[in-house]
TITOR-185024 format. One record per residue: x, y, z of N, C-alpha, C in turn; residue in three letters. Coordinates in pm, whole numbers, plus 50000, padded with zeros to 5 digits. Layout:
! residues N
XYZXYZXYZALA ...
! end
This chain:
! residues 403
873580737054895874460729554809874810737354685UNK 873980746754649874360755454540875500764254589UNK 876100771254496877220779754534876710791254618UNK 877220792454738876750802854829877750814054845UNK 878920812354786879910822854792880420825454651UNK 880850837554624881440840654496882800833954486UNK 883050826054381884320819054372885470828854358UNK 886620825054410887790833154392888210833354246UNK 888880843854204889350844754066890270832954038UNK 890000826253927890790814553892890360801953961UNK 889210802254031888750790454103888420779354006UNK 888580767154054888330755553969886840753853950UNK 886340752653828884920750753808884480736953853UNK 883190735153873882650722653921882530712453809UNK 882490699653851882240688853756883330687253652UNK 884610687453696885710686753600885900672853541UNK 885590662453618885850648953572884910645453458UNK 885460644253336884640641653219884800627453166UNK 885590619153235885750605253196885470596453317UNK 885290583553290885020574453400883540574353436UNK 883170566553539881770565453578881190578853622UNK 880010581853571879330594253610879110594553761UNK 878830582953818878490582253960879580588154048UNK 880850586854005881960591454088882600604254035UNK 881820612053961882330624753910882190636054011UNK 881320634154110881140644654212880550638354337UNK 880890643654454880570637154580879100635054608UNK 878250644054560876830642554591876230630354524UNK 876800626154411876180615354333876150601954408UNK 877300596154446877220583054512876590583754651UNK 876840594554723876370594954862874880598154872UNK 874360606554785872920608754785872190596154739UNK 872730589554637872110577254588872200566354694UNK 873400564354748873570553954851872760556854976UNK 872720569555017871960573155136870470570755118UNK 869940574155000868510572054975868170557154969UNK 869050549454906868830534854902868860529155043UNK 869840533355122869960528055258868790532355345UNK 868270544455322867090548955396865930539355374UNK 865770534655250864690525355218864980511355272UNK 866210506755254866570493155298866420491755449UNK 866950501355523866880500355669865440500955720UNK 864600509055654863210509855698862470496755670UNK 862720490655555862110477655523862540467255625UNK 863840466955657864350457355754863770459955893UNK 863630472555929863080476256059861630471856070UNK 860840474555967859420470555969859300455355974UNK 860110448455893860050433855890860460427956025UNK 861410434156091861850429356222860770431556328UNK 860160443456327859090446256422857900436856401UNK 857690432956275856590423856244856930409256275UNK 858170406756320858570393256355858930384556237UNK 859170390656122859480382856001860950379255991UNK 861810387656043863250385056038863850389056172UNK 865110385156193865860389456310867180395156262UNK 867540406956309868740413556259869500419956375UNK 870820418956367871730425956458871430423556605UNK 871090411356640870800408556781872060409956867UNK 873230407656810874480409056885874780423656917UNK 874200432656840874420446956861873260453256937UNK 872080447456917870860453056977869990458956869UNK 868770454256856867900458356746867650473456748UNK 867260478756861866920493056867868170501656850UNK 869290496956903870550504156882870930503956736UNK 870730492556670871050491656526870200501256445UNK 868900501656473868000510656400868430525156419UNK 868680529156542869090542856568870420545956502UNK 871360536756511872680539056452872610540656302UNK 871880531756238871870532156091871100544056036UNK 870180549556112869530561856068870440573956091UNK 871090574456207871930585856240873270585456166UNK 873970574256177875340573656129875490565755999UNK 874420559155955874450552355826873860561255719UNK 872550562755720871860571655628872340586055644UNK 872320591155765872650605255789874050608855745UNK 875030600255773876410603555737876610603755587UNK 875840595755513875960595755367875500609155309UNK 874360614055356873850626655305874780638055346UNK 875290637455467876230647655512877500647555427UNK 877980635655393879170634555308878890640455171UNK 877720637355114877370643054984877350658154988UNK 876860663755097876850678255112878250683955122UNK 879050678555214880400683955236881260682855111UNK 881210671455043882060669454927881640678054808UNK 880460683754813879990692754708880130707254749UNK 879880710154876879940724054922881360728954942UNK 882230720354996883590724755027884340729754903UNK 884270722954787884930728554668884380742254629UNK 883080744654653882510757854626883080768354720UNK 883300764254846883840773754944885310776954916UNK 886070766754873887520768254864888020771154722UNK 887230767854620887700769254482888670758454442UNK 888810747854524889730736954493889010725754419UNK 889810716954362889240705554291888390697054384UNK 887240692454337886430683354419887050669554423UNK 886750662154528887180648154536886330640254437UNK 886980633454344886240625954243887060614054198UNK 886480605754112887190594154058887480583754165UNK 888670578054159889020567154250889040571154396UNK 889530583054432889460587054574888040587554627UNK 887120592654544885720593154585885150579054596UNK 885490570654499885020556754504885540549654628UNK 886790552654666887350546454786886630550954912UNK 886330563954920885610569055037884210563055044UNK 883550562154930882220556254927882280541554966UNK 883350534754927883500520554963883620518855114UNK 884290528555180884370527955326882990528955389UNK 882150537955333880780539155385880020526055362UNK 880150520455243879470507755212879950496455302UNK 881260496255330881810485955420881160486855557UNK 880980499155606880320500955734878900495955735UNK 878170498455626876770494055619876710478755614UNK 877590472555537877610458055527877980451755661UNK 878970457555727879400452255857878280453255960UNK 877570464455960876510466356058875270457756028UNK 875200452355908874130442955877874380429155940UNK 875660425955963876000412356005876860411756131UNK 876500419256235877270417956359877100404256423UNK 876000397456391875790384056444876750374056381UNK 877270377156264878180368156193879630371356224UNK 879990384156216881390388056233881690393056374UNK 880660395456453880840400656588880560415556594UNK 880050419956707879670433956721880890443156717UNK 881990439256781883180447956785883820449356647UNK 884040438556571884570440356435883640448756347UNK 882330446856362881380454656283881510469456318UNK 881590472556447881740486456489883050492356440UNK 884110484456443885420489156398885390492956251UNK 884780484656168884700487556025883820499655998UNK 882730500856072881870512456055882590525456094UNK 883430524656195884060536656250885140542456158UNK 885440536156047886490541155957886030553055873UNK 884750553755842884280563355742884310577855789UNK 883710580855902883600594855945884960601355970UNK 885950594556031887280600856040887890603955904UNK 887650595255806888170597855671887500610155611UNK 886190611255628885460622955577885940635655647UNK 886140634855778886620646355854888000650555807UNK 888880640955783890240643955738890230650755602UNK 889450645655509889370651455375888800665655382UNK 887730667455458887100680555468888050690655532UNK 888730686355638889670695355705890820699155613UNK 891350689455540892450692155447892060702555343UNK 890860701055287890420710155182890150724155236UNK 889510725055351889200738155408890470745455450UNK 891420738255510892670744455552893510748355431UNK 893600739455332894380742455212893800754355136UNK 892480755655140891810766855074891780779455158UNK 892340778555283892400789955374891020795955402UNK 890020787255409888660791555441888450790355591UNK 889130798955666889160797555811887780798755874UNK 886920807055816885600808755877884740796155865UNK 885130786955777884380774555762884910763355852UNK 885960766355929886480756256020885440752056124UNK 884500761156154883510757956258882620746156220UNK 882420743956090881600732456052882330719456081UNK 883680720156087884440708156120884230703956265UNK 883880713656350883600710256490882390701056497UNK 881340704756422880150696356419880450682556365UNK 881250681956259881620668956202882490661056299UNK 883350668156372884180661356471883350655656585UNK 882370663256633881480658256738880710646056689UNK 880260646556565879540635156508880440622856502UNK 881690624756463882640613656458882840607556596UNK 883020616156696883190611256833881920604556884UNK 880760610056846879480604256890879300590256833UNK 879780588056711879670574756651880490564556731UNK 881710568556768882530559656850881870557156985UNK 881330567857045880650566357172879410557657161UNK 878720558757050877510550657028877890535757030UNK 878940532256958879370518156955879750513357095UNK 880460521757169880860517857305879630515457392UNK 878700524957390877500523557474876670511457432UNK 876500509657301875670498557253876250485057289UNK 877570483557277878210470557300878450467957448UNK 878890478257520879280476457661878100478257755UNK 877290488657731876200492057823874870486057778UNK 874650485657646873420480057593872440490257544UNK 872700503157567871810513757520872660526257499UNK 872590531857378873460543257343872710556457355UNK 872220559457474871400571357493872210584257480UNK 873310585157550874100597557548874670600257408UNK 875290590357349875900592157217874860595257111UNK 873680589257125872610592157030872220606857037UNK 872070612057159871700626257173872810635457124UNK 874060631857152875170639957102875230639656950UNK 874950628156889874940627256744873840635856683UNK 872650634956740871540643356693871890658056709UNK 872480661456823872850675456849873860680656747UNK 874780671956705875760676056604875070679456473UNK 874120670956432873380673656308872580686656319UNK 871890688656432871060700656447871930713156447UNK 873090712356511874000723856511874470727056370UNK 874820716856293875250719056154874120725156072UNK 872890720756097871740726456026871560741156065UNK 871740744156193871610758156237872680766956171UNK 873900761956163875000769856107874890770755955UNK 874810759255888874800759255741873450763755687UNK 872360759755756871040764255715870920779355721UNK 871560785355821871540799755833872310806655722UNK 873090799055648873830804355535873060802255405UNK 872580789955384872000786955253870540791055240UNK 869750790155348868330793155335868100807855302UNK 868680817455375868500831355335869090834355197UNK 870210827655165870850830155035869960825554920UNK 869470813154929868610807954822867310815854814UNK 866790819854930865550827654931865760841254866UNK 866850847654900867150860654841867320859554689UNK 868050849254645868260847554501866940845554428UNK 866060837454488864790834754421863910847254421UNK 863860854354533863040866454541863550877254444UNK 864870878054429865430887954336864970885254193UNK 864900872354158864440868754024862970872154003UNK 862210872754113860800876154103860570891254108UNK 861650898854121861530913354126861160918754263UNK 861340910754368860990915254503861980925754551UNK 861560933554646862420944054703862700941954852UNK 862010932454913862250929355055862840915355063UNK 863950914255134864710901755136864940896955279UNK 865410884255294865710879255429866760887855498UNK 866650888555630867620896155708868990889655696UNK 870050897355676871400891655668871850886455803UNK 872880877955799873430872355923873910883756012UNK 873540882856139873880893556232874180887656370UNK 874380896656467874630892256603873470883956657UNK 872260887056613871100879356657871240864656619UNK 871700862056497871890848256453872930841256539UNK 874010848256570875060842256653874530838956792UNK 873760848156850873170845556982872240833456977UNK 871460832656870870540821356854871290808156844UNK 872360807956767873150795656752873780791656885UNK 874330801256957874960798157086873930793057186UNK 872740799157187871680794557277871240780457240UNK 871190777757112870790764457065871820753957103UNK 873100757357087874170748057126874090745257276UNK 873830755557356873700753757501872530744457534UNK 871400746457466870230738057490870510723557450UNK 871170721657338871490708157291872480701257384UNK 873450708857434874420702957526873750698657655UNK 872870707357708872130703757829871270691357806UNK 870580691057693869720679657661870530666857646UNK 871700667857584872550656057564873030650357697UNK 873370659257790873900654757919872820651758020UNK 871740659858018870680658458118869330661258052UNK 868710651257991867490653357913866260656557996UNK 866350655658126865210658558212865560669958307UNK 864540677558346864760688058444864310701658397UNK 864080710558493863540723858465864540732358388UNK 865820731358420866830739558353866870736258204UNK 866880723358171866870719258031865630724557961UNK 864490724058029863240728857970863290743957943UNK 863810751458040863860766058025864790769957910UNK 865970764157907866930767557801866410762857666UNK 865760751157664865180746357540864100755657487UNK 863230760457575862190769957534862800782957482UNK 863850787557549864500799857505865110798257367UNK 865790786957344866370784457212865290783257106UNK 864180776757141863070775457046862490788957007UNK 862320797857104861770811057074862700818856983UNK 863990818157010864960825056924864970819356783UNK 864840806156773864830799956641863570803456562UNK 862430804456630861210809156562861420823156505UNK 862010831956586862260845656540863260845856425UNK 864280837556433865280836856326864640832756194UNK 863820822256200863160817456079862220828056021UNK 861530835156107860630845756060861400856355984UNK 862600859556026863400869655961863800865755818UNK 863660852855784864040848255650862890848955549UNK 861710853055593860570856055505860180844155415UNK 860100832555476859760820555399858380820755338UNK 857440827855399856060828155347855980834855210UNK 857020841755169857000848455038857450839354925UNK 857780826754958858340817754857857390806254821UNK 856130807154861855240795554850854940791354706UNK 855260799554610855030795554470856160786754417UNK 857220784754495858300775754455858690767054573UNK 858180754854573858380746054689859840741754706UNK 860650742754602862060739354616862740748754716UNK 862210760854728862700770454827861900769254957UNK 860590768154944859730767755064860060756055154UNK 860410744555098860670732655179861840734955274UNK 862790743155236863910746355325863410753355452UNK 862460762455434861890769555549861030760155633UNK 860260751655567859410742355642860270732555722UNK 861320727455659862200718155729862860725055849UNK 863270737455830863910744655940862910747856051UNK 861620748456018860590750956119860620740256227UNK 861060728256191861150717556290862290719756389UNK 863200728956360864250732256457863620738356583UNK 862890749556572862240754756695861240745056754UNK 860480737856669859570727656722860340717156802UNK 861520713556752862340703656821862780708356958UNK 863140721156969863550726457099862360727057196UNK 861190730357145859990730057229859720715757275UNK 859910706157184859720692157220860720687657326UNK 861980692357314862980689457416862520694457553UNK 861990706757554861500712657680860330704557736UNK 859390700957647858230693257692858650679557745UNK 859610673357678860120660457724860850661657856UNK 861600672557874862340674657999861410676058118UNK 860190680958093859200682558199858280670458212UNK 858490660458124857690648358130856340649458062UNK 856140659757982854860661657914854710652557793UNK 855800649657726855800639857617856960630357638UNK 856890618757577857980609157595859200613557516UNK 860360608857559861630613057500861750608757354UNK 861190597157320861290592257182860560601457085UNK 859420607057126858680616157038859480628857011UNK 860110634157116860950645957098862110642857004UNK 862690631057022863820627056937863400626056792UNK 862230620456765861790618756626861410631956560UNK 860970641656638860720654956580862030660756527UNK 863120658556602864420663456559864990655256444UNK 864880642056451865530633656351864760632956220UNK 863440631156227862650630256104862270644056055UNK 861740652356146861270665556105862400674756062UNK 863410676156147864500685456116865520679256023UNK 866160668356067867260662655992866850657255857UNK 865900648055857865570641055732864870650155632UNK 863970658755680863300667955589864300677655528UNK 865240682855609866250691955556867170684655460UNK 867530672455492868390664855402867720662455268UNK 866440658855270865730656555144865590669555065UNK 865370680455136865280693455069866590696954999UNK 867710694655068869010697655010869340687854898UNK 869020675054916869290665054813868600668354681UNK 867330672154689866600675054566867130687554498UNK 867370697954577867870710454518869260708554458UNK 870150702154535871520700454488871590691554365UNK 870810680954364870820672054248870370679354123UNK 869310687054135868840694654019869880705153977UNK 870390712654073871320723354040872630718453981UNK 873150707454034874460702553990874380692953873UNK 873200690453821873070682653697872440691053587UNK 872370704053607871940713053501870430714253484UNK 869660709153579868200710653569867740724253622UNK 866530727653586865940739853638865680738453787UNK 865910749253860865700748954004864230751554035UNK 863420741754000861990742254030861530728154061UNK 860630726754157860190713554201859150707754107UNK 859330695054074858350687853994857230682654083UNK 856210676754022855120670854100855620659454187UNK 856530651254133857050640154212857910645154328UNK 858660655854305859440661754413858530666754523UNK 857430673154484856470677954584855880666354664UNK 855670655054600855190643254671856240638254770UNK 857520639054732858600635554826858500644054951UNK 858350657054931858270666255045857050663155131UNK 855910660855068854690657955143854860645355226UNK 855490635155169855650622455238856550623755360UNK 857680630855347858590631855461857980640555571UNK 857210650655534856560659055635855460651255707UNK 854720643055633853700634755698854350624655792UNK 855480619255752856220610155839856610617155968UNK 857110629455954857540637056071856370640356164UNK 855200642456108854030646056189853350633856250UNK 853380622556179852680610656225853450603556337UNK 854770602356323855550594256418855380598456564UNK 855410611456598855240615156740853860612356797UNK 852880609056712851530606356761851460593856848UNK 852520585656841852520573456921852430576457071UNK 852930588157111852850591957252851460596257292UNK 850690601457196849350606557223848300595857205UNK 848520586957108847550576557074848190562657083UNK 848550558357204849240545457217848410533657170UNK 847090534957169846240523957124846400521156975UNK 846910531156901847090529656756848570528656720UNK 849350523056812850800522756795851220515756666UNK 850640504156639851030496556520850690504256393UNK 849510510156389849090517856272850000530056252UNK 850360536656363851220548456354852600544656303UNK 853180533856357854490529356311854450525756163UNK 853400518456124853300514255985853140526155892UNK 852290535655932852060547455848853320555755834UNK 854020557955947855260565755942856290558855853UNK 856400545755866857350538255783857030539055635UNK 855750538155601855340539055461855590553055404UNK 855320563355484855600577055438857110578955416UNK 857910573355505859370574055490859800567355359UNK 859300555355336859640548055214859180555455090UNK 858010561755098857500569454984858420581254953UNK 858870588055058859710599955038861000596354966UNK 861710586555017863010583354960862890574254838UNK 861820566554831861590558754711861300567654591UNK 860480577654609860190587154502861430595054462UNK 862260598354561863520605054527864370596254436UNK 864460583354468865250574254387864680573054245UNK 863360572554234862740571154102863040583354015UNK 862900595254071863080607353991864540611253976UNK 865300610354086866650615954085867740605654062UNK 867420592754081868420582454055869040583453917UNK 868230584653810868820586153675869680598753661UNK 869310609553727870130621653720871500619353783UNK 871540611353888872780608953960873700599253888UNK 873150590453807873950579353754874150579353603UNK 873290586153527873310583953383873860595553301UNK 873490607753338873810619153251874800628353319UNK 875890631553248876890640753299876600654553242UNK 876200663753328875890677253284876610687153372UNK 876940698553316877550709153395876500715353487UNK 876940718853608876020725153702875620738953649UNK 874400742753685873920755953647874680766553723UNK 874950777653659875690788253724874820796453814UNK 
! end
C-alpha cells in the first residue's frame, strides 16, 4: 500500500482532499474501517447462530451467507481499500475521494445490509443489491489504470474481474443449487492470485527498503522469470482446484505450486526482518500461500477435509495478508512511523492463532466446539484490536502520508 513505484514527474500527491469528512479523504479509510467492523459483526452473528441464539439468512442459507460475507463482504472491502489507495500511486492520478468515494462505500454498505435481511426482502433482491459493488469497483479501477496508461497493471484487473464474476456465480449457486462450492473456490482463487501478483511486488520492495535503512548489503531477489513461472503454476493449480478439488492431478500440481512458492518466499529473505514485525508479518502471511497449496494437495488426496484446506487459504493467507496491509497502509498514509506497536503485534498474533487453530477441527473432531469458539475469539481479537488502535487514525486526524 505504500508507494511501490517512483511517481511520474508532476504526479498528483496523495491526500489532496483537505475539506469535508476525514473518513472520505482517501479510499483506505472507509473501507478498512468498514471491513474491520464487518469482520467483527459477521463473526459475532456466526457464533450466535451456531449457538442457537439467533437465526439469520435462512432464505439464502446460513453456511452460504457466512462464506459469502467473509469472501465478498469483508474481503471486498479490504480489497477496495487497497485498490483505491494503490492505483493513484501507480498512475499519478487523483485518488477517488469525497462524494464519489462516499457513494462507492454506500454501495458496499447497501450490499451488507441487504445480505443481512434476505428473509425480509428475498434472496434474489438481496443478491442483486450486493452485486452492484464489485462491478463499480472494477469500472473505477479500470478507468484509472487505463487513463494513467499503466498497462502492466491491467493484469490485476483480471483478478478483480474473476472475483466479480465469482460473486455473481456464488449468488446463483446459493439460491438455485443451495451450495456455492464452485464460485467459492473461484473467489478464493482470485484473492490468492492477487496476493501472488501484488505480494510479489510489495513484499520484496518493503523488505528491501527496510533492509537498506538498516545498512544491509544483501536484498530480496528482484522479480524474474522464476517469479512468473511460479505465478503461472499457482494459477494452474488454483484453476484445477476450483474445477476439480479432488484427484491425483490436482494434488500433483498443487504440490508443485507449493514448492515453487516456498522457494519464491525464501528468495525474499524474510528472516532478516524479524526486528520489525510490520515487515515480517508480510512474509509470515505469504508463508500460508505455499502451505495453502500443500493443503489443496492433501485435500485432493483425501488426507484432510476440504474445509480445513479452505480455511488455511482464507484465514491464513487472505485475512493475515489483509491485516498486514491494513496496519502498514494505515500507519504510512496517516503519517505515522512504519513500526509495529505492541497492540499491532497482538493483532498479528491473534490472526495467526486463528489461522492455526481453525484447521484443527479435522484432526480433533471431539473438540469441535472449543476449536470453533477459540478461532472465532482470535478472529474478533485481531480485528477488534485493529479497530481500537487504528480506528481513530482512520476517522479523526488528517495527516499527509509519509514519503
